[in-house]
mmCIF file of the N, C-alpha and C atoms, coordinates in Angstrom:
data_MODEL
# 
_entry.id   MODEL 
# 
loop_
_atom_site.group_PDB 
_atom_site.id 
_atom_site.type_symbol 
_atom_site.label_atom_id 
_atom_site.label_alt_id 
_atom_site.label_comp_id 
_atom_site.label_asym_id 
_atom_site.label_entity_id 
_atom_site.label_seq_id 
_atom_site.pdbx_PDB_ins_code 
_atom_site.Cartn_x 
_atom_site.Cartn_y 
_atom_site.Cartn_z 
_atom_site.occupancy 
_atom_site.B_iso_or_equiv 
_atom_site.pdbx_formal_charge 
_atom_site.auth_seq_id 
_atom_site.auth_comp_id 
_atom_site.auth_asym_id 
_atom_site.auth_atom_id 
_atom_site.pdbx_PDB_model_num 
ATOM 1   N N  . UNK A 1 1  ? 105.908 92.549  100.910 1.00 0.00 ? 1  UNK A N  1 
ATOM 2   C CA . UNK A 1 1  ? 106.433 93.125  99.689  1.00 0.00 ? 1  UNK A CA 1 
ATOM 3   C C  . UNK A 1 1  ? 105.454 92.881  98.550  1.00 0.00 ? 1  UNK A C  1 
ATOM 4   N N  . UNK A 1 2  ? 105.354 93.843  97.642  1.00 0.00 ? 2  UNK A N  1 
ATOM 5   C CA . UNK A 1 2  ? 104.435 93.755  96.510  1.00 0.00 ? 2  UNK A CA 1 
ATOM 6   C C  . UNK A 1 2  ? 104.810 92.598  95.601  1.00 0.00 ? 2  UNK A C  1 
ATOM 7   N N  . UNK A 1 3  ? 103.801 92.040  94.969  1.00 0.00 ? 3  UNK A N  1 
ATOM 8   C CA . UNK A 1 3  ? 104.029 90.987  93.988  1.00 0.00 ? 3  UNK A CA 1 
ATOM 9   C C  . UNK A 1 3  ? 104.807 91.590  92.823  1.00 0.00 ? 3  UNK A C  1 
ATOM 10  N N  . UNK A 1 4  ? 105.838 90.897  92.393  1.00 0.00 ? 4  UNK A N  1 
ATOM 11  C CA . UNK A 1 4  ? 106.686 91.428  91.328  1.00 0.00 ? 4  UNK A CA 1 
ATOM 12  C C  . UNK A 1 4  ? 106.061 91.114  89.978  1.00 0.00 ? 4  UNK A C  1 
ATOM 13  N N  . UNK A 1 5  ? 105.703 92.172  89.263  1.00 0.00 ? 5  UNK A N  1 
ATOM 14  C CA . UNK A 1 5  ? 105.111 92.047  87.933  1.00 0.00 ? 5  UNK A CA 1 
ATOM 15  C C  . UNK A 1 5  ? 105.639 93.157  87.062  1.00 0.00 ? 5  UNK A C  1 
ATOM 16  N N  . UNK A 1 6  ? 105.368 93.060  85.795  1.00 0.00 ? 6  UNK A N  1 
ATOM 17  C CA . UNK A 1 6  ? 105.662 94.160  84.886  1.00 0.00 ? 6  UNK A CA 1 
ATOM 18  C C  . UNK A 1 6  ? 107.133 94.488  84.795  1.00 0.00 ? 6  UNK A C  1 
ATOM 19  N N  . UNK A 1 7  ? 107.404 95.713  84.390  1.00 0.00 ? 7  UNK A N  1 
ATOM 20  C CA . UNK A 1 7  ? 108.761 96.190  84.155  1.00 0.00 ? 7  UNK A CA 1 
ATOM 21  C C  . UNK A 1 7  ? 109.561 96.243  85.448  1.00 0.00 ? 7  UNK A C  1 
ATOM 22  N N  . UNK A 1 8  ? 110.698 95.609  85.445  1.00 0.00 ? 8  UNK A N  1 
ATOM 23  C CA . UNK A 1 8  ? 111.606 95.650  86.590  1.00 0.00 ? 8  UNK A CA 1 
ATOM 24  C C  . UNK A 1 8  ? 111.099 94.884  87.798  1.00 0.00 ? 8  UNK A C  1 
ATOM 25  N N  . UNK A 1 9  ? 110.110 94.027  87.629  1.00 0.00 ? 9  UNK A N  1 
ATOM 26  C CA . UNK A 1 9  ? 109.607 93.238  88.741  1.00 0.00 ? 9  UNK A CA 1 
ATOM 27  C C  . UNK A 1 9  ? 108.745 94.015  89.714  1.00 0.00 ? 9  UNK A C  1 
ATOM 28  N N  . UNK A 1 10 ? 108.176 95.138  89.283  1.00 0.00 ? 10 UNK A N  1 
ATOM 29  C CA . UNK A 1 10 ? 107.338 95.971  90.149  1.00 0.00 ? 10 UNK A CA 1 
ATOM 30  C C  . UNK A 1 10 ? 105.894 95.876  89.674  1.00 0.00 ? 10 UNK A C  1 
ATOM 31  N N  . UNK A 1 11 ? 104.966 95.763  90.616  1.00 0.00 ? 11 UNK A N  1 
ATOM 32  C CA . UNK A 1 11 ? 103.536 95.781  90.286  1.00 0.00 ? 11 UNK A CA 1 
ATOM 33  C C  . UNK A 1 11 ? 103.169 97.231  89.983  1.00 0.00 ? 11 UNK A C  1 
ATOM 34  N N  . UNK A 1 12 ? 103.322 97.621  88.726  1.00 0.00 ? 12 UNK A N  1 
ATOM 35  C CA . UNK A 1 12 ? 103.162 99.013  88.304  1.00 0.00 ? 12 UNK A CA 1 
ATOM 36  C C  . UNK A 1 12 ? 101.779 99.557  88.607  1.00 0.00 ? 12 UNK A C  1 
ATOM 37  N N  . UNK A 1 13 ? 100.754 98.760  88.413  1.00 0.00 ? 13 UNK A N  1 
ATOM 38  C CA . UNK A 1 13 ? 99.391  99.219  88.672  1.00 0.00 ? 13 UNK A CA 1 
ATOM 39  C C  . UNK A 1 13 ? 99.173  99.563  90.128  1.00 0.00 ? 13 UNK A C  1 
ATOM 40  N N  . UNK A 1 14 ? 99.652  98.707  91.001  1.00 0.00 ? 14 UNK A N  1 
ATOM 41  C CA . UNK A 1 14 ? 99.480  98.952  92.442  1.00 0.00 ? 14 UNK A CA 1 
ATOM 42  C C  . UNK A 1 14 ? 100.311 100.158 92.878  1.00 0.00 ? 14 UNK A C  1 
ATOM 43  N N  . UNK A 1 15 ? 101.539 100.253 92.374  1.00 0.00 ? 15 UNK A N  1 
ATOM 44  C CA . UNK A 1 15 ? 102.399 101.385 92.698  1.00 0.00 ? 15 UNK A CA 1 
ATOM 45  C C  . UNK A 1 15 ? 101.747 102.688 92.247  1.00 0.00 ? 15 UNK A C  1 
ATOM 46  N N  . UNK A 1 16 ? 101.220 102.700 91.029  1.00 0.00 ? 16 UNK A N  1 
ATOM 47  C CA . UNK A 1 16 ? 100.562 103.890 90.503  1.00 0.00 ? 16 UNK A CA 1 
ATOM 48  C C  . UNK A 1 16 ? 99.354  104.261 91.359  1.00 0.00 ? 16 UNK A C  1 
ATOM 49  N N  . UNK A 1 17 ? 98.619  103.265 91.804  1.00 0.00 ? 17 UNK A N  1 
ATOM 50  C CA . UNK A 1 17 ? 97.461  103.509 92.666  1.00 0.00 ? 17 UNK A CA 1 
ATOM 51  C C  . UNK A 1 17 ? 97.880  104.172 93.978  1.00 0.00 ? 17 UNK A C  1 
ATOM 52  N N  . UNK A 1 18 ? 98.943  103.679 94.596  1.00 0.00 ? 18 UNK A N  1 
ATOM 53  C CA . UNK A 1 18 ? 99.438  104.282 95.837  1.00 0.00 ? 18 UNK A CA 1 
ATOM 54  C C  . UNK A 1 18 ? 99.858  105.731 95.596  1.00 0.00 ? 18 UNK A C  1 
ATOM 55  N N  . UNK A 1 19 ? 100.613 105.953 94.518  1.00 0.00 ? 19 UNK A N  1 
ATOM 56  C CA . UNK A 1 19 ? 101.092 107.302 94.198  1.00 0.00 ? 19 UNK A CA 1 
ATOM 57  C C  . UNK A 1 19 ? 99.922  108.247 93.990  1.00 0.00 ? 19 UNK A C  1 
ATOM 58  N N  . UNK A 1 20 ? 98.922  107.826 93.229  1.00 0.00 ? 20 UNK A N  1 
ATOM 59  C CA . UNK A 1 20 ? 97.758  108.670 92.968  1.00 0.00 ? 20 UNK A CA 1 
ATOM 60  C C  . UNK A 1 20 ? 96.977  108.984 94.245  1.00 0.00 ? 20 UNK A C  1 
ATOM 61  N N  . UNK A 1 21 ? 96.835  107.996 95.117  1.00 0.00 ? 21 UNK A N  1 
ATOM 62  C CA . UNK A 1 21 ? 96.133  108.232 96.385  1.00 0.00 ? 21 UNK A CA 1 
ATOM 63  C C  . UNK A 1 21 ? 96.875  109.246 97.244  1.00 0.00 ? 21 UNK A C  1 
ATOM 64  N N  . UNK A 1 22 ? 98.200  109.112 97.296  1.00 0.00 ? 22 UNK A N  1 
ATOM 65  C CA . UNK A 1 22 ? 99.003  110.049 98.080  1.00 0.00 ? 22 UNK A CA 1 
ATOM 66  C C  . UNK A 1 22 ? 98.905  111.448 97.489  1.00 0.00 ? 22 UNK A C  1 
ATOM 67  N N  . UNK A 1 23 ? 98.991  111.561 96.175  1.00 0.00 ? 23 UNK A N  1 
ATOM 68  C CA . UNK A 1 23 ? 98.884  112.871 95.528  1.00 0.00 ? 23 UNK A CA 1 
ATOM 69  C C  . UNK A 1 23 ? 97.535  113.521 95.815  1.00 0.00 ? 23 UNK A C  1 
ATOM 70  N N  . UNK A 1 24 ? 96.472  112.737 95.766  1.00 0.00 ? 24 UNK A N  1 
ATOM 71  C CA . UNK A 1 24 ? 95.129  113.265 96.044  1.00 0.00 ? 24 UNK A CA 1 
ATOM 72  C C  . UNK A 1 24 ? 95.042  113.767 97.490  1.00 0.00 ? 24 UNK A C  1 
ATOM 73  N N  . UNK A 1 25 ? 95.579  112.990 98.416  1.00 0.00 ? 25 UNK A N  1 
ATOM 74  C CA . UNK A 1 25 ? 95.560  113.396 99.821  1.00 0.00 ? 25 UNK A CA 1 
ATOM 75  C C  . UNK A 1 25 ? 96.386  114.654 100.050 1.00 0.00 ? 25 UNK A C  1 
ATOM 76  N N  . UNK A 1 26 ? 97.524  114.766 99.361  1.00 0.00 ? 26 UNK A N  1 
ATOM 77  C CA . UNK A 1 26 ? 98.344  115.969 99.484  1.00 0.00 ? 26 UNK A CA 1 
ATOM 78  C C  . UNK A 1 26 ? 97.603  117.196 98.967  1.00 0.00 ? 26 UNK A C  1 
ATOM 79  N N  . UNK A 1 27 ? 96.854  117.034 97.874  1.00 0.00 ? 27 UNK A N  1 
ATOM 80  C CA . UNK A 1 27 ? 96.041  118.134 97.355  1.00 0.00 ? 27 UNK A CA 1 
ATOM 81  C C  . UNK A 1 27 ? 94.980  118.548 98.372  1.00 0.00 ? 27 UNK A C  1 
ATOM 82  N N  . UNK A 1 28 ? 94.328  117.548 98.970  1.00 0.00 ? 28 UNK A N  1 
ATOM 83  C CA . UNK A 1 28 ? 93.306  117.835 99.983  1.00 0.00 ? 28 UNK A CA 1 
ATOM 84  C C  . UNK A 1 28 ? 93.918  118.547 101.179 1.00 0.00 ? 28 UNK A C  1 
ATOM 85  N N  . UNK A 1 29 ? 95.110  118.087 101.595 1.00 0.00 ? 29 UNK A N  1 
ATOM 86  C CA . UNK A 1 29 ? 95.788  118.710 102.728 1.00 0.00 ? 29 UNK A CA 1 
ATOM 87  C C  . UNK A 1 29 ? 96.111  120.173 102.417 1.00 0.00 ? 29 UNK A C  1 
ATOM 88  N N  . UNK A 1 30 ? 96.573  120.437 101.198 1.00 0.00 ? 30 UNK A N  1 
ATOM 89  C CA . UNK A 1 30 ? 96.883  121.816 100.800 1.00 0.00 ? 30 UNK A CA 1 
ATOM 90  C C  . UNK A 1 30 ? 95.618  122.670 100.836 1.00 0.00 ? 30 UNK A C  1 
ATOM 91  N N  . UNK A 1 31 ? 94.513  122.106 100.381 1.00 0.00 ? 31 UNK A N  1 
ATOM 92  C CA . UNK A 1 31 ? 93.247  122.822 100.414 1.00 0.00 ? 31 UNK A CA 1 
ATOM 93  C C  . UNK A 1 31 ? 92.784  123.111 101.829 1.00 0.00 ? 31 UNK A C  1 
ATOM 94  N N  . UNK A 1 32 ? 92.937  122.135 102.695 1.00 0.00 ? 32 UNK A N  1 
ATOM 95  C CA . UNK A 1 32 ? 92.561  122.316 104.103 1.00 0.00 ? 32 UNK A CA 1 
ATOM 96  C C  . UNK A 1 32 ? 93.453  123.363 104.743 1.00 0.00 ? 32 UNK A C  1 
ATOM 97  N N  . UNK A 1 33 ? 94.747  123.325 104.426 1.00 0.00 ? 33 UNK A N  1 
ATOM 98  C CA . UNK A 1 33 ? 95.674  124.329 104.954 1.00 0.00 ? 33 UNK A CA 1 
ATOM 99  C C  . UNK A 1 33 ? 95.269  125.738 104.542 1.00 0.00 ? 33 UNK A C  1 
ATOM 100 N N  . UNK A 1 34 ? 94.848  125.870 103.290 1.00 0.00 ? 34 UNK A N  1 
ATOM 101 C CA . UNK A 1 34 ? 94.396  127.177 102.815 1.00 0.00 ? 34 UNK A CA 1 
ATOM 102 C C  . UNK A 1 34 ? 93.117  127.603 103.539 1.00 0.00 ? 34 UNK A C  1 
ATOM 103 N N  . UNK A 1 35 ? 92.230  126.651 103.792 1.00 0.00 ? 35 UNK A N  1 
ATOM 104 C CA . UNK A 1 35 ? 90.987  126.950 104.519 1.00 0.00 ? 35 UNK A CA 1 
ATOM 105 C C  . UNK A 1 35 ? 91.285  127.408 105.944 1.00 0.00 ? 35 UNK A C  1 
ATOM 106 N N  . UNK A 1 36 ? 92.218  126.731 106.593 1.00 0.00 ? 36 UNK A N  1 
ATOM 107 C CA . UNK A 1 36 ? 92.591  127.103 107.963 1.00 0.00 ? 36 UNK A CA 1 
ATOM 108 C C  . UNK A 1 36 ? 93.192  128.499 107.976 1.00 0.00 ? 36 UNK A C  1 
ATOM 109 N N  . UNK A 1 37 ? 94.066  128.779 107.021 1.00 0.00 ? 37 UNK A N  1 
ATOM 110 C CA . UNK A 1 37 ? 94.682  130.103 106.920 1.00 0.00 ? 37 UNK A CA 1 
ATOM 111 C C  . UNK A 1 37 ? 93.607  131.177 106.746 1.00 0.00 ? 37 UNK A C  1 
ATOM 112 N N  . UNK A 1 38 ? 92.599  130.877 105.949 1.00 0.00 ? 38 UNK A N  1 
ATOM 113 C CA . UNK A 1 38 ? 91.505  131.821 105.720 1.00 0.00 ? 38 UNK A CA 1 
ATOM 114 C C  . UNK A 1 38 ? 90.714  132.084 107.003 1.00 0.00 ? 38 UNK A C  1 
ATOM 115 N N  . UNK A 1 39 ? 90.458  131.038 107.787 1.00 0.00 ? 39 UNK A N  1 
ATOM 116 C CA . UNK A 1 39 ? 89.731  131.213 109.050 1.00 0.00 ? 39 UNK A CA 1 
ATOM 117 C C  . UNK A 1 39 ? 90.552  132.064 110.019 1.00 0.00 ? 39 UNK A C  1 
ATOM 118 N N  . UNK A 1 40 ? 91.855  131.820 110.083 1.00 0.00 ? 40 UNK A N  1 
ATOM 119 C CA . UNK A 1 40 ? 92.708  132.649 110.943 1.00 0.00 ? 40 UNK A CA 1 
ATOM 120 C C  . UNK A 1 40 ? 92.700  134.102 110.472 1.00 0.00 ? 40 UNK A C  1 
ATOM 121 N N  . UNK A 1 41 ? 92.692  134.304 109.175 1.00 0.00 ? 41 UNK A N  1 
ATOM 122 C CA . UNK A 1 41 ? 92.642  135.652 108.631 1.00 0.00 ? 41 UNK A CA 1 
ATOM 123 C C  . UNK A 1 41 ? 91.335  136.349 109.020 1.00 0.00 ? 41 UNK A C  1 
ATOM 124 N N  . UNK A 1 42 ? 90.234  135.627 108.934 1.00 0.00 ? 42 UNK A N  1 
ATOM 125 C CA . UNK A 1 42 ? 88.940  136.177 109.342 1.00 0.00 ? 42 UNK A CA 1 
ATOM 126 C C  . UNK A 1 42 ? 88.952  136.536 110.824 1.00 0.00 ? 42 UNK A C  1 
ATOM 127 N N  . UNK A 1 43 ? 89.498  135.641 111.638 1.00 0.00 ? 43 UNK A N  1 
ATOM 128 C CA . UNK A 1 43 ? 89.557  135.885 113.081 1.00 0.00 ? 43 UNK A CA 1 
ATOM 129 C C  . UNK A 1 43 ? 90.403  137.114 113.380 1.00 0.00 ? 43 UNK A C  1 
ATOM 130 N N  . UNK A 1 44 ? 91.527  137.246 112.671 1.00 0.00 ? 44 UNK A N  1 
ATOM 131 C CA . UNK A 1 44 ? 92.407  138.398 112.874 1.00 0.00 ? 44 UNK A CA 1 
ATOM 132 C C  . UNK A 1 44 ? 91.696  139.689 112.497 1.00 0.00 ? 44 UNK A C  1 
ATOM 133 N N  . UNK A 1 45 ? 90.973  139.677 111.380 1.00 0.00 ? 45 UNK A N  1 
ATOM 134 C CA . UNK A 1 45 ? 90.258  140.889 110.968 1.00 0.00 ? 45 UNK A CA 1 
ATOM 135 C C  . UNK A 1 45 ? 89.114  141.220 111.922 1.00 0.00 ? 45 UNK A C  1 
ATOM 136 N N  . UNK A 1 46 ? 88.646  140.218 112.675 1.00 0.00 ? 46 UNK A N  1 
ATOM 137 C CA . UNK A 1 46 ? 87.605  140.450 113.675 1.00 0.00 ? 46 UNK A CA 1 
ATOM 138 C C  . UNK A 1 46 ? 88.195  140.902 115.010 1.00 0.00 ? 46 UNK A C  1 
ATOM 139 N N  . UNK A 1 47 ? 89.546  141.012 115.068 1.00 0.00 ? 47 UNK A N  1 
ATOM 140 C CA . UNK A 1 47 ? 90.187  141.535 116.262 1.00 0.00 ? 47 UNK A CA 1 
ATOM 141 C C  . UNK A 1 47 ? 90.771  140.499 117.207 1.00 0.00 ? 47 UNK A C  1 
ATOM 142 N N  . UNK A 1 48 ? 90.733  139.232 116.813 1.00 0.00 ? 48 UNK A N  1 
ATOM 143 C CA . UNK A 1 48 ? 91.293  138.184 117.675 1.00 0.00 ? 48 UNK A CA 1 
ATOM 144 C C  . UNK A 1 48 ? 92.792  138.041 117.439 1.00 0.00 ? 48 UNK A C  1 
ATOM 145 N N  . UNK A 1 49 ? 93.510  137.659 118.476 1.00 0.00 ? 49 UNK A N  1 
ATOM 146 C CA . UNK A 1 49 ? 94.949  137.437 118.404 1.00 0.00 ? 49 UNK A CA 1 
ATOM 147 C C  . UNK A 1 49 ? 95.182  135.999 117.937 1.00 0.00 ? 49 UNK A C  1 
ATOM 148 N N  . UNK A 1 50 ? 95.618  135.845 116.695 1.00 0.00 ? 50 UNK A N  1 
ATOM 149 C CA . UNK A 1 50 ? 95.752  134.504 116.128 1.00 0.00 ? 50 UNK A CA 1 
ATOM 150 C C  . UNK A 1 50 ? 96.888  133.708 116.768 1.00 0.00 ? 50 UNK A C  1 
ATOM 151 N N  . UNK A 1 51 ? 97.894  134.382 117.287 1.00 0.00 ? 51 UNK A N  1 
ATOM 152 C CA . UNK A 1 51 ? 98.977  133.684 117.972 1.00 0.00 ? 51 UNK A CA 1 
ATOM 153 C C  . UNK A 1 51 ? 98.426  132.981 119.222 1.00 0.00 ? 51 UNK A C  1 
ATOM 154 N N  . UNK A 1 52 ? 97.578  133.685 119.948 1.00 0.00 ? 52 UNK A N  1 
ATOM 155 C CA . UNK A 1 52 ? 96.965  133.098 121.145 1.00 0.00 ? 52 UNK A CA 1 
ATOM 156 C C  . UNK A 1 52 ? 95.982  132.002 120.741 1.00 0.00 ? 52 UNK A C  1 
ATOM 157 N N  . UNK A 1 53 ? 95.246  132.211 119.659 1.00 0.00 ? 53 UNK A N  1 
ATOM 158 C CA . UNK A 1 53 ? 94.327  131.172 119.183 1.00 0.00 ? 53 UNK A CA 1 
ATOM 159 C C  . UNK A 1 53 ? 95.078  129.882 118.870 1.00 0.00 ? 53 UNK A C  1 
ATOM 160 N N  . UNK A 1 54 ? 96.239  129.997 118.213 1.00 0.00 ? 54 UNK A N  1 
ATOM 161 C CA . UNK A 1 54 ? 97.044  128.810 117.902 1.00 0.00 ? 54 UNK A CA 1 
ATOM 162 C C  . UNK A 1 54 ? 97.496  128.118 119.185 1.00 0.00 ? 54 UNK A C  1 
ATOM 163 N N  . UNK A 1 55 ? 97.830  128.924 120.192 1.00 0.00 ? 55 UNK A N  1 
ATOM 164 C CA . UNK A 1 55 ? 98.244  128.366 121.473 1.00 0.00 ? 55 UNK A CA 1 
ATOM 165 C C  . UNK A 1 55 ? 97.078  127.632 122.137 1.00 0.00 ? 55 UNK A C  1 
ATOM 166 N N  . UNK A 1 56 ? 95.892  128.209 122.083 1.00 0.00 ? 56 UNK A N  1 
ATOM 167 C CA . UNK A 1 56 ? 94.701  127.569 122.652 1.00 0.00 ? 56 UNK A CA 1 
ATOM 168 C C  . UNK A 1 56 ? 94.441  126.232 121.953 1.00 0.00 ? 56 UNK A C  1 
ATOM 169 N N  . UNK A 1 57 ? 94.555  126.209 120.630 1.00 0.00 ? 57 UNK A N  1 
ATOM 170 C CA . UNK A 1 57 ? 94.339  124.978 119.870 1.00 0.00 ? 57 UNK A CA 1 
ATOM 171 C C  . UNK A 1 57 ? 95.358  123.919 120.267 1.00 0.00 ? 57 UNK A C  1 
ATOM 172 N N  . UNK A 1 58 ? 96.620  124.330 120.399 1.00 0.00 ? 58 UNK A N  1 
ATOM 173 C CA . UNK A 1 58 ? 97.670  123.387 120.803 1.00 0.00 ? 58 UNK A CA 1 
ATOM 174 C C  . UNK A 1 58 ? 97.391  122.820 122.192 1.00 0.00 ? 58 UNK A C  1 
ATOM 175 N N  . UNK A 1 59 ? 96.976  123.683 123.105 1.00 0.00 ? 59 UNK A N  1 
ATOM 176 C CA . UNK A 1 59 ? 96.694  123.256 124.480 1.00 0.00 ? 59 UNK A CA 1 
ATOM 177 C C  . UNK A 1 59 ? 95.493  122.320 124.509 1.00 0.00 ? 59 UNK A C  1 
ATOM 178 N N  . UNK A 1 60 ? 94.454  122.633 123.731 1.00 0.00 ? 60 UNK A N  1 
ATOM 179 C CA . UNK A 1 60 ? 93.255  121.798 123.723 1.00 0.00 ? 60 UNK A CA 1 
ATOM 180 C C  . UNK A 1 60 ? 93.532  120.392 123.201 1.00 0.00 ? 60 UNK A C  1 
ATOM 181 N N  . UNK A 1 61 ? 94.567  120.229 122.386 1.00 0.00 ? 61 UNK A N  1 
ATOM 182 C CA . UNK A 1 61 ? 94.932  118.912 121.870 1.00 0.00 ? 61 UNK A CA 1 
ATOM 183 C C  . UNK A 1 61 ? 95.608  118.052 122.940 1.00 0.00 ? 61 UNK A C  1 
ATOM 184 N N  . UNK A 1 62 ? 96.099  118.703 123.974 1.00 0.00 ? 62 UNK A N  1 
ATOM 185 C CA . UNK A 1 62 ? 96.862  117.998 125.003 1.00 0.00 ? 62 UNK A CA 1 
ATOM 186 C C  . UNK A 1 62 ? 95.946  117.222 125.939 1.00 0.00 ? 62 UNK A C  1 
ATOM 187 N N  . UNK A 1 63 ? 96.457  116.152 126.457 1.00 0.00 ? 63 UNK A N  1 
ATOM 188 C CA . UNK A 1 63 ? 95.806  115.372 127.503 1.00 0.00 ? 63 UNK A CA 1 
ATOM 189 C C  . UNK A 1 63 ? 95.744  116.247 128.766 1.00 0.00 ? 63 UNK A C  1 
ATOM 190 N N  . UNK A 1 64 ? 94.680  116.122 129.550 1.00 0.00 ? 64 UNK A N  1 
ATOM 191 C CA . UNK A 1 64 ? 94.487  116.974 130.728 1.00 0.00 ? 64 UNK A CA 1 
ATOM 192 C C  . UNK A 1 64 ? 95.663  116.868 131.698 1.00 0.00 ? 64 UNK A C  1 
ATOM 193 N N  . UNK A 1 65 ? 96.154  115.670 131.943 1.00 0.00 ? 65 UNK A N  1 
ATOM 194 C CA . UNK A 1 65 ? 97.266  115.482 132.880 1.00 0.00 ? 65 UNK A CA 1 
ATOM 195 C C  . UNK A 1 65 ? 98.532  116.168 132.351 1.00 0.00 ? 65 UNK A C  1 
ATOM 196 N N  . UNK A 1 66 ? 98.783  116.048 131.053 1.00 0.00 ? 66 UNK A N  1 
ATOM 197 C CA . UNK A 1 66 ? 99.952  116.706 130.458 1.00 0.00 ? 66 UNK A CA 1 
ATOM 198 C C  . UNK A 1 66 ? 99.828  118.223 130.567 1.00 0.00 ? 66 UNK A C  1 
ATOM 199 N N  . UNK A 1 67 ? 98.616  118.730 130.342 1.00 0.00 ? 67 UNK A N  1 
ATOM 200 C CA . UNK A 1 67 ? 98.387  120.172 130.428 1.00 0.00 ? 67 UNK A CA 1 
ATOM 201 C C  . UNK A 1 67 ? 98.628  120.663 131.859 1.00 0.00 ? 67 UNK A C  1 
ATOM 202 N N  . UNK A 1 68 ? 98.121  119.915 132.839 1.00 0.00 ? 68 UNK A N  1 
ATOM 203 C CA . UNK A 1 68 ? 98.321  120.306 134.243 1.00 0.00 ? 68 UNK A CA 1 
ATOM 204 C C  . UNK A 1 68 ? 99.797  120.269 134.613 1.00 0.00 ? 68 UNK A C  1 
ATOM 205 N N  . UNK A 1 69 ? 100.508 119.243 134.148 1.00 0.00 ? 69 UNK A N  1 
ATOM 206 C CA . UNK A 1 69 ? 101.940 119.140 134.432 1.00 0.00 ? 69 UNK A CA 1 
ATOM 207 C C  . UNK A 1 69 ? 102.687 120.318 133.806 1.00 0.00 ? 69 UNK A C  1 
ATOM 208 N N  . UNK A 1 70 ? 102.333 120.668 132.582 1.00 0.00 ? 70 UNK A N  1 
ATOM 209 C CA . UNK A 1 70 ? 102.976 121.786 131.910 1.00 0.00 ? 70 UNK A CA 1 
ATOM 210 C C  . UNK A 1 70 ? 102.691 123.100 132.653 1.00 0.00 ? 70 UNK A C  1 
ATOM 211 N N  . UNK A 1 71 ? 101.457 123.289 133.098 1.00 0.00 ? 71 UNK A N  1 
ATOM 212 C CA . UNK A 1 71 ? 101.104 124.495 133.858 1.00 0.00 ? 71 UNK A CA 1 
ATOM 213 C C  . UNK A 1 71 ? 101.906 124.587 135.150 1.00 0.00 ? 71 UNK A C  1 
ATOM 214 N N  . UNK A 1 72 ? 102.044 123.459 135.840 1.00 0.00 ? 72 UNK A N  1 
ATOM 215 C CA . UNK A 1 72 ? 102.808 123.434 137.092 1.00 0.00 ? 72 UNK A CA 1 
ATOM 216 C C  . UNK A 1 72 ? 104.274 123.782 136.839 1.00 0.00 ? 72 UNK A C  1 
ATOM 217 N N  . UNK A 1 73 ? 104.844 123.192 135.803 1.00 0.00 ? 73 UNK A N  1 
ATOM 218 C CA . UNK A 1 73 ? 106.250 123.473 135.483 1.00 0.00 ? 73 UNK A CA 1 
ATOM 219 C C  . UNK A 1 73 ? 106.441 124.927 135.075 1.00 0.00 ? 73 UNK A C  1 
ATOM 220 N N  . UNK A 1 74 ? 105.507 125.455 134.304 1.00 0.00 ? 74 UNK A N  1 
ATOM 221 C CA . UNK A 1 74 ? 105.590 126.850 133.899 1.00 0.00 ? 74 UNK A CA 1 
ATOM 222 C C  . UNK A 1 74 ? 105.568 127.765 135.116 1.00 0.00 ? 74 UNK A C  1 
ATOM 223 N N  . UNK A 1 75 ? 104.650 127.492 136.040 1.00 0.00 ? 75 UNK A N  1 
ATOM 224 C CA . UNK A 1 75 ? 104.569 128.277 137.277 1.00 0.00 ? 75 UNK A CA 1 
ATOM 225 C C  . UNK A 1 75 ? 105.863 128.149 138.083 1.00 0.00 ? 75 UNK A C  1 
ATOM 226 N N  . UNK A 1 76 ? 106.384 126.940 138.215 1.00 0.00 ? 76 UNK A N  1 
ATOM 227 C CA . UNK A 1 76 ? 107.615 126.696 138.949 1.00 0.00 ? 76 UNK A CA 1 
ATOM 228 C C  . UNK A 1 76 ? 108.774 127.470 138.335 1.00 0.00 ? 76 UNK A C  1 
ATOM 229 N N  . UNK A 1 77 ? 108.899 127.404 137.019 1.00 0.00 ? 77 UNK A N  1 
ATOM 230 C CA . UNK A 1 77 ? 110.001 128.104 136.336 1.00 0.00 ? 77 UNK A CA 1 
ATOM 231 C C  . UNK A 1 77 ? 109.860 129.617 136.442 1.00 0.00 ? 77 UNK A C  1 
ATOM 232 N N  . UNK A 1 78 ? 108.644 130.122 136.290 1.00 0.00 ? 78 UNK A N  1 
ATOM 233 C CA . UNK A 1 78 ? 108.431 131.568 136.424 1.00 0.00 ? 78 UNK A CA 1 
ATOM 234 C C  . UNK A 1 78 ? 108.774 132.049 137.825 1.00 0.00 ? 78 UNK A C  1 
ATOM 235 N N  . UNK A 1 79 ? 108.372 131.271 138.827 1.00 0.00 ? 79 UNK A N  1 
ATOM 236 C CA . UNK A 1 79 ? 108.710 131.630 140.214 1.00 0.00 ? 79 UNK A CA 1 
ATOM 237 C C  . UNK A 1 79 ? 110.214 131.586 140.444 1.00 0.00 ? 79 UNK A C  1 
ATOM 238 N N  . UNK A 1 80 ? 110.877 130.622 139.827 1.00 0.00 ? 80 UNK A N  1 
ATOM 239 C CA . UNK A 1 80 ? 112.329 130.472 140.001 1.00 0.00 ? 80 UNK A CA 1 
ATOM 240 C C  . UNK A 1 80 ? 113.091 131.658 139.423 1.00 0.00 ? 80 UNK A C  1 
ATOM 241 N N  . UNK A 1 81 ? 112.570 132.271 138.373 1.00 0.00 ? 81 UNK A N  1 
ATOM 242 C CA . UNK A 1 81 ? 113.264 133.414 137.777 1.00 0.00 ? 81 UNK A CA 1 
ATOM 243 C C  . UNK A 1 81 ? 112.685 134.745 138.247 1.00 0.00 ? 81 UNK A C  1 
ATOM 244 N N  . UNK A 1 82 ? 111.800 134.698 139.238 1.00 0.00 ? 82 UNK A N  1 
ATOM 245 C CA . UNK A 1 82 ? 111.295 135.914 139.847 1.00 0.00 ? 82 UNK A CA 1 
ATOM 246 C C  . UNK A 1 82 ? 110.191 136.597 139.074 1.00 0.00 ? 82 UNK A C  1 
ATOM 247 N N  . UNK A 1 83 ? 109.446 135.884 138.310 1.00 0.00 ? 83 UNK A N  1 
ATOM 248 C CA . UNK A 1 83 ? 108.334 136.493 137.533 1.00 0.00 ? 83 UNK A CA 1 
ATOM 249 C C  . UNK A 1 83 ? 107.014 136.227 138.223 1.00 0.00 ? 83 UNK A C  1 
# 
C-alpha cells in the first residue's frame, strides 16, 4: 500500500504519476489502434480480405499444439455435420 501523505492520507504525487502514465499509454494505444485500422484499410483497397487477415493474425498468435488441436476439432465437427 502507498505511503499515506497529503490530503486524505494519499500520496498525491505518486497517484498523479500513475494516472499520468496510464493516460499516456491509453493515448499511445489509441494511436496504435488507428495505425492498425489504416493498414487494414490499405490492405482492403489492395484487394485483400481483411476478415481473413484478422483470422490469420489470430491463428499466428496461437501455440502450434493449440492450433493443431483446433484444426483437428474443426475437421471432426465438420465431418460430424456432413460438410
